[in-house]
Structures are given as C-alpha cells and as structure tokens.
C-alpha positions as CSV (number, residue, x, y, z in Angstrom):
1,X,1.5,-19.9,-4.2
2,X,4.6,-22.0,-5.0
3,X,4.9,-24.8,-2.3
4,X,8.5,-23.9,-1.5
5,X,7.5,-20.3,-0.7
6,X,4.7,-21.1,1.7
7,X,7.1,-21.0,4.7
8,X,8.4,-17.6,3.5
9,X,4.9,-16.2,3.4
10,X,3.8,-17.8,6.7
11,X,3.8,-14.7,8.8
12,X,1.8,-12.6,6.4
13,X,-0.7,-15.5,5.8
14,X,-1.2,-15.9,9.6
15,X,-1.8,-12.2,10.0
16,X,-4.4,-12.3,7.3
17,X,-6.0,-15.4,8.7
18,X,-6.2,-14.0,12.2
19,X,-7.8,-10.9,11.0
20,X,-10.3,-12.8,8.8
21,X,-11.3,-15.3,11.4
22,X,-11.4,-12.8,14.3
23,X,-12.8,-9.5,13.0
24,X,-12.2,-7.4,16.0
25,X,-11.3,-3.8,15.3
26,X,-9.4,-2.9,18.4
27,X,-12.0,-0.5,19.7
28,X,-12.6,-1.0,23.4
29,X,-15.9,-1.2,25.2
30,X,-15.5,-1.9,29.0
31,X,-12.1,-3.5,28.4
32,X,-13.2,-5.9,25.6
33,X,-12.7,-5.9,21.9
34,X,-15.8,-5.0,19.8
35,X,-17.0,-7.7,17.4
36,X,-17.8,-6.6,13.9
37,X,-21.4,-6.2,13.0
38,X,-23.3,-4.6,10.1
39,X,-24.9,-2.2,12.6
40,X,-21.7,-0.2,13.0
41,X,-20.6,1.2,9.6
42,X,-17.6,3.1,10.9
43,X,-16.2,0.0,12.6
44,X,-17.0,-2.1,9.5
45,X,-15.1,0.4,7.3
46,X,-12.0,0.2,9.6
47,X,-12.2,-3.6,9.5
48,X,-12.5,-3.7,5.7
49,X,-9.5,-1.4,5.3
50,X,-7.4,-3.6,7.6
51,X,-8.5,-6.7,5.7
52,X,-7.7,-5.2,2.4
53,X,-4.3,-4.0,3.5
54,X,-3.5,-7.5,4.8
55,X,-4.7,-9.1,1.6
56,X,-2.6,-6.7,-0.5
57,X,0.5,-7.4,1.6
58,X,0.0,-11.2,1.1
59,X,-0.6,-10.8,-2.7
60,X,2.3,-8.5,-3.2
61,X,4.7,-10.8,-1.3
62,X,3.4,-13.8,-3.3
63,X,3.9,-12.0,-6.6
64,X,7.5,-10.9,-5.7
65,X,8.5,-14.4,-4.6
66,X,6.9,-16.0,-7.7
67,X,8.7,-13.6,-10.0
68,X,12.0,-14.2,-8.2
69,X,11.5,-17.9,-8.3
70,X,10.9,-18.0,-12.1
71,X,13.8,-15.5,-12.8
72,X,16.2,-17.6,-10.7
73,X,15.0,-20.8,-12.3
74,X,15.6,-19.3,-15.8
75,X,19.1,-18.3,-14.7
76,X,19.9,-21.7,-13.3
77,X,18.9,-23.3,-16.6
78,X,21.1,-20.9,-18.4
79,X,23.9,-21.5,-16.0
80,X,23.7,-25.3,-16.3
81,X,24.2,-25.1,-20.1
82,X,27.5,-23.1,-19.7
83,X,30.7,-25.1,-20.0
84,X,32.8,-24.3,-17.0
85,X,36.1,-25.1,-18.8
86,X,35.5,-23.0,-21.9
87,X,33.4,-20.2,-20.4
88,X,34.4,-19.9,-16.8
89,X,33.8,-16.1,-16.8
90,X,30.3,-16.5,-18.1
91,X,29.7,-19.3,-15.6
92,X,30.8,-17.1,-12.7
93,X,28.7,-14.1,-14.1
94,X,25.5,-16.2,-14.2
95,X,26.2,-17.6,-10.8
96,X,26.5,-14.0,-9.5
97,X,23.2,-13.2,-11.2
98,X,21.6,-16.2,-9.3
99,X,23.1,-15.3,-6.0
100,X,22.2,-11.6,-5.9
101,X,18.4,-12.0,-6.0
102,X,18.6,-14.9,-3.5
103,X,20.6,-12.7,-1.1
104,X,18.2,-9.8,-1.7
105,X,15.1,-12.0,-1.0
106,X,16.8,-13.4,2.1
107,X,17.2,-9.9,3.5
108,X,13.6,-9.1,2.8
109,X,12.0,-12.2,4.0
110,X,14.5,-13.2,6.8
111,X,13.2,-16.7,7.1
112,X,15.4,-19.6,8.3
113,X,13.9,-21.8,5.5
114,X,15.2,-19.5,2.8
115,X,18.6,-19.3,4.4
116,X,18.7,-23.1,4.5
117,X,17.7,-23.3,0.8
118,X,20.4,-20.7,-0.1
119,X,23.0,-22.7,1.8
120,X,21.9,-25.9,0.0
121,X,22.3,-24.1,-3.3
122,X,25.8,-22.9,-2.4
123,X,26.7,-26.5,-1.4
124,X,25.5,-27.8,-4.7
125,X,27.5,-25.1,-6.6
126,X,30.6,-26.2,-4.7
127,X,30.0,-29.9,-5.5
128,X,29.5,-29.1,-9.2
129,X,32.7,-27.1,-9.3
130,X,34.6,-29.8,-7.5
131,X,33.3,-32.6,-9.8
132,X,34.3,-30.6,-12.9
133,X,37.8,-29.9,-11.6
134,X,38.5,-33.4,-10.3
C-alpha cells in the first residue's frame, strides 16, 4: 500500500479489521450476536465468505489506486519534460490526461484527503504556468 493512499483506503481497511477482530455473523440468539466457533460449520462458512469479500474489496481498491498512482506519476514526468512555450498544446493535453484519472478517482473514493491533494496539484500547475509566463 502506497503511504499517500492509506487515507483513501481507510474505510475498507477498517471494515476488514472489524470483521477480522470481531467474528460475529449477525445471527441472533436471545438478542446477542453469536461468536464464531468451529462447532458451527454453517456460521463459519458465512463468516469466511464475508471475510473473503472484505479482503477482495480491500485488495481491489489497493490495486486500482496503485495503478492510477503509477500512471499519473508517468504522465507527470512526461508533462514536466514538455516545453510550455514550444509545445503548449501537448502540455495542455498531458495536463488533461493527468486531471481526468484524478477526477475519476476522486468520484470513486470521495475522500477529503484526495480532494486536498487534487487541489494542491492544481495550485502547483497554476504556479508553474505563472512562473513560465512571467
């Protein structure tokens, strides 16, 4: 897990941790949750499915975020090598290629941290453009 993505994955990680630390199935006996035991194979099977689903969700989210991180990083490196004066159209195209996945991820994850990072990126883009034109 990339450190900057930990906040984005917090909700899924907490759900997994809660399920792993407190293996209650949701079945009720006299108003209380049933704790998981090896004596009840049906309840154990339900718990294992829930745990697997939570682990798959966490793994999938991590893979999506890692891929996006590396893709955006590659684009930023490409973008930084483009001369704004001579290749302004290419500079803008790459910037759009960077912004689109960030916007898409923001919509999927909906975390304040990512929105703050996106705003920070936009601010630095503005500064770079201003420095070049001054």
